[in-house]
N, C-alpha and C positions, 0 to 999 in steps of 0.2 A: 502495500502499500504505499509505503514511503517513498520509497524506488518510484513508483509510477507517478507520484506527485514532484518528486525532483526532474524527472523525465520530463514531465509535462511543463515545468517550469522554464526548464532549457529550450525547448521547442519553441515556447514563447519569445525567450529572448532571441532564437535565430528568426523567427517571424518578424519580429519588432524591428531589428536591423534590416532585413529586407526590406518591407515596407517603407520604413522612416529614415533609414540611411544609404540606401541604393546598393547594398554589397551582394554579390552574388557568389555562388560557389559552385567549384569546379573540381573533380577526381580524376586524376591522369596517374594512374598506375598507383605508386603507394604514397603519392601526395595529394593532399588535399588545400586547394587555396581557396582565399576567401579574398575576393577582389572587389574594386568598383572602378570606374572610369572616371579620374579625377579631370582631366581636360582631355581634349579630342583625341589625341593620340598618347596619353600618358596613363598607364594605369600604377594604381594604389593597390597592393596586394602583401597579404602575409600567407605563410605556407605552415604545414604541421607533415608530419613524416609517420608514417606508419612502420612500426617495430616489425621486421620479418616473422617473430614468433607469436604476435598477436593474430587475433582474427580480426577481420576487416569488420569496422561498424562506422557506418557513413555519419550518424548523429555526432559520435567523439570526435571524428575527425573535423567535423564543422564547426562544433563548439570550441575546440582547442585553437583552431585557426581564426574564429570569431573572436574568441580572447585575447589573440595577441594582437589582431588588428585593432581592438579597443585599447591596447594598452600602448598604442603607436609602435609595436615592432613589428612594422613594416617598410617596405621598398617601394621605391617609383621605378618602373620600367615604362621607356619609350617604345611603341609598339611600331612597327613598320607599316608604312601607308598601304591601304588596301586590304588590310586584314584586321576584320572583326576581331575585338578582346579576346572573347572564347576562344577562336581559333589560332591567335596568336599565343596564348599560354598552353593551347593543348601542343602547339609545334614547340615550343619552346621548352615544356616540362617532358616531351617524350625524348628529347635526347638524353635525360639522365637515365631512362630505365634500361 
């Protein structure tokens, strides 16, 4: 019961961040990326990496990446002209697989 309440509160944080702050999430291999477009071709992002021995849980990855994003532990990337942000990040992070 307590676990369910905590999980629902965490889901509410993720939903609030998506609706009010324009963040999006993307999973590429073992990376979960929390990002938003800062300016036309500048992407602001924070990541989390799944440990090889852990089972994949989309929720935990999104929550951890969002917490890092909210704590200003983020970087800015300039995307290439003509690439949508999601496609650019998929391409950039697929190199690390």
